[in-house]
C-alpha positions as CSV (number, residue, x, y, z in Angstrom):
1,M,55.6,60.8,-89.3
2,P,53.7,62.4,-86.3
3,R,50.0,63.3,-86.9
4,H,50.5,66.7,-85.3
5,E,53.2,69.0,-84.0
6,L,53.2,71.1,-80.9
7,L,54.3,74.6,-82.0
8,G,53.9,76.5,-78.7
9,S,52.4,76.7,-75.2
10,A,51.3,79.7,-73.2
11,R,49.8,80.3,-69.7
12,I,46.4,82.2,-69.6
13,P,46.9,85.1,-67.1
14,D,45.2,84.7,-63.7
15,T,44.6,81.0,-64.3
16,Q,46.4,77.7,-64.0
17,K,45.4,76.8,-67.6
18,D,47.6,76.7,-70.7
19,L,46.9,77.2,-74.4
20,R,48.7,74.9,-76.7
21,L,49.1,75.5,-80.5
22,Y,49.3,72.4,-82.7
23,K,49.9,72.1,-86.4
24,Y,48.1,69.3,-88.3
25,P,48.5,68.5,-92.0
26,D,45.3,70.4,-92.8
27,K,44.9,72.9,-89.9
28,F,46.2,74.8,-86.9
29,S,44.5,74.0,-83.6
30,I,44.5,75.7,-80.2
31,V,43.6,73.6,-77.2
32,I,43.3,73.8,-73.5
33,P,44.5,70.5,-72.0
34,G,41.7,68.9,-70.1
35,R,39.1,71.0,-71.9
36,G,39.7,70.1,-75.5
37,E,39.9,72.2,-78.7
38,L,39.2,75.9,-78.3
39,M,39.5,76.8,-82.0
40,N,40.9,75.7,-85.3
41,S,41.8,77.3,-88.6
42,R,39.3,75.2,-90.6
43,V,36.2,76.2,-88.7
44,H,35.7,79.9,-88.4
45,G,32.4,80.9,-90.0
46,S,30.8,82.3,-86.8
47,E,34.0,84.2,-86.0
48,R,33.8,86.0,-89.3
49,A,30.0,86.5,-89.0
50,L,30.6,88.4,-85.7
51,A,32.5,91.1,-87.7
52,E,30.3,91.0,-90.8
53,L,27.1,91.5,-88.8
54,A,28.6,94.3,-86.7
55,C,30.0,96.1,-89.8
56,K,26.7,95.7,-91.7
57,A,24.9,97.5,-88.9
58,M,27.2,100.5,-89.1
59,Q,27.2,100.8,-92.9
60,G,27.6,104.3,-94.3
61,R,30.1,105.5,-91.6
62,S,33.6,106.7,-92.5
63,N,36.7,107.1,-90.4
64,T,35.4,104.2,-88.3
65,R,37.2,102.9,-85.2
66,L,36.4,99.3,-84.2
67,L,37.4,97.1,-81.3
68,V,37.8,93.3,-81.5
69,G,37.9,91.7,-78.1
70,G,40.0,88.5,-78.5
71,L,42.4,87.9,-81.4
72,G,42.1,84.1,-81.5
73,M,43.3,83.0,-85.0
74,G,42.6,86.3,-86.5
75,F,39.4,85.6,-88.5
76,T,37.2,88.2,-86.8
77,L,39.9,90.8,-87.2
78,A,40.4,89.8,-90.9
79,A,36.6,90.0,-91.6
80,A,36.4,93.4,-90.0
81,L,39.2,94.8,-92.1
82,E,37.5,93.5,-95.2
83,Q,34.4,95.4,-94.4
84,V,35.8,98.9,-93.5
85,G,37.6,101.5,-95.5
86,N,41.2,102.6,-95.7
87,D,40.4,105.5,-93.3
88,S,39.4,103.1,-90.5
89,E,41.3,101.7,-87.5
90,V,40.6,98.2,-86.0
91,V,42.0,97.7,-82.5
92,V,42.4,94.1,-81.4
93,A,42.8,93.3,-77.7
94,E,44.5,90.0,-76.8
95,L,45.2,88.9,-73.3
96,V,47.9,86.3,-74.1
97,P,51.0,87.8,-75.7
98,E,52.0,84.5,-77.2
99,V,48.8,84.4,-79.2
100,V,49.8,87.6,-81.0
101,E,53.3,86.1,-81.7
102,W,51.7,82.9,-83.0
103,N,49.5,84.9,-85.4
104,R,52.5,86.9,-86.6
105,E,55.0,84.0,-86.9
106,L,53.3,80.7,-87.1
107,M,49.6,80.6,-88.0
108,G,48.7,83.8,-89.8
109,E,48.3,82.5,-93.3
110,P,44.8,80.9,-93.0
111,S,43.3,84.3,-91.9
112,G,45.4,86.3,-94.4
113,H,47.9,87.9,-91.9
114,P,45.5,90.6,-90.7
115,L,48.1,91.8,-88.1
116,T,50.2,93.2,-91.0
117,D,47.4,95.5,-92.1
118,Q,48.3,99.1,-91.5
119,R,44.8,99.7,-90.1
120,T,45.4,97.2,-87.3
121,T,46.4,98.3,-83.8
122,V,47.3,95.6,-81.2
123,F,46.6,96.0,-77.5
124,I,48.1,93.3,-75.4
125,G,46.2,93.0,-72.2
126,D,42.7,92.7,-70.7
127,V,40.0,94.1,-73.0
128,A,38.2,95.2,-69.8
129,N,41.0,97.7,-69.1
130,L,40.8,99.0,-72.6
131,L,37.0,99.5,-72.3
132,R,37.4,101.4,-69.0
133,A,40.1,103.6,-70.6
134,N,37.8,104.4,-73.5
135,A,34.6,104.9,-71.6
136,C,34.7,108.6,-72.4
137,G,31.1,109.0,-73.5
138,D,32.1,112.0,-75.7
139,G,31.7,110.3,-79.1
140,S,35.4,109.8,-79.7
141,C,35.7,106.1,-79.0
142,F,34.4,103.1,-81.0
143,D,31.8,102.7,-83.7
144,A,31.6,99.0,-83.1
145,I,32.8,96.6,-80.4
146,M,33.0,92.9,-81.2
147,M,33.4,90.6,-78.2
148,D,34.7,87.0,-78.6
149,V,36.0,86.3,-75.1
150,D,35.8,82.9,-73.5
151,N,32.8,81.0,-75.0
152,G,30.1,83.6,-74.0
153,P,28.5,85.0,-70.9
154,T,28.5,81.7,-68.9
155,A,31.2,79.4,-70.3
156,M,34.2,81.1,-68.6
157,I,37.8,80.0,-69.1
158,R,39.0,83.0,-67.0
159,S,36.7,84.1,-64.1
160,E,37.8,87.8,-64.4
161,N,36.1,88.0,-67.8
162,N,32.7,87.7,-66.0
163,W,32.8,91.5,-65.5
164,L,32.3,92.0,-69.2
165,Y,28.8,90.5,-69.0
166,T,27.7,92.3,-65.8
167,D,25.5,95.4,-65.7
168,E,28.6,97.5,-64.8
169,G,30.6,96.0,-67.7
170,L,27.8,96.6,-70.2
171,H,27.4,100.2,-68.9
172,I,31.1,100.8,-69.4
173,T,31.0,99.2,-72.9
174,R,28.0,101.4,-73.8
175,Q,30.0,104.5,-72.7
176,A,32.9,103.3,-75.0
177,L,30.6,103.4,-78.1
178,R,30.0,106.4,-80.3
179,P,26.3,107.5,-80.7
180,G,24.5,104.8,-82.7
181,G,27.4,102.4,-82.1
182,V,27.2,98.6,-82.3
183,L,28.0,96.0,-79.7
184,A,28.3,92.4,-81.1
185,V,28.8,89.5,-78.6
186,W,29.7,85.9,-79.6
187,S,28.5,82.9,-77.6
188,A,28.6,79.2,-77.9
189,A,25.2,78.8,-76.3
190,P,21.9,80.7,-76.0
191,D,21.4,83.0,-73.0
192,Q,18.1,84.7,-72.6
193,K,19.1,86.2,-69.3
194,F,22.0,88.0,-70.9
195,Q,19.8,89.4,-73.6
196,T,17.4,90.7,-70.9
197,K,20.4,92.3,-69.1
198,M,21.5,94.0,-72.3
199,R,18.1,95.5,-72.8
200,R,18.1,96.6,-69.2
201,C,21.3,98.5,-70.0
202,N,19.5,100.4,-72.8
203,F,20.6,98.3,-75.8
204,K,18.3,97.3,-78.6
205,V,19.2,93.6,-79.1
206,E,18.9,91.2,-82.0
207,E,19.9,87.5,-81.8
208,H,21.5,85.9,-84.8
209,I,22.1,82.1,-85.0
210,V,25.1,81.2,-87.1
211,R,27.1,78.1,-87.9
212,P,30.9,77.6,-87.5
213,H,31.1,76.1,-91.0
214,R,30.6,78.5,-93.8
215,A,28.5,75.8,-95.5
216,G,25.9,76.1,-92.7
217,K,27.0,72.9,-90.9
218,G,28.1,72.3,-87.3
219,A,26.9,73.4,-83.9
220,R,24.7,76.5,-83.5
221,H,26.6,79.6,-82.3
222,Y,24.9,82.8,-81.2
223,I,25.7,86.5,-81.9
224,W,23.8,89.3,-80.1
225,L,23.8,92.5,-82.0
226,A,23.1,95.5,-79.8
227,Q,22.7,99.2,-80.7
């Protein structure tokens, strides 16, 4: 009996890299050949913490509208839905259409099938384009933006995502937030220069160190919470 089964493969737009979805006896795993495992369904504590920290920072708001940049295996989206009320909307932006299909048809159970929640809106495309379209600055956009794209500001899988971490990208992101809104950014590594850049773009920044395992084990991951 094979140890794992390949369920699907998808090309990452604007790259020569593929995502591959595998099913193991105890987990689902998404890998990039040559770079190793990107994520798996057993280790998701820091993905959930991204949403939990952002939602805690905006407690007391009603009719909230949130943006999750990067669907992945759905754990950030699921955690956001758990934290907000029935009058809220959570928009999730995913660049790779097949990842949305995999969540709906193959690997949605570990995260609780958050795409079936009536409060979820799916945007298939570059989250940067969605931010530009919502950079209205009139208070009608997002209460919180949670970014889990690539592995942070420097560990790029897709070079186009670098824009999100530039001064221009942060300025546009700030315009897409409602007054007092929250930006939460996930990273696999520390980055003092990026924190400095966020402050230069008029964000008040807190750094949180979290673990991928809910029991507090594993590598250190970093979440910057900016208001």
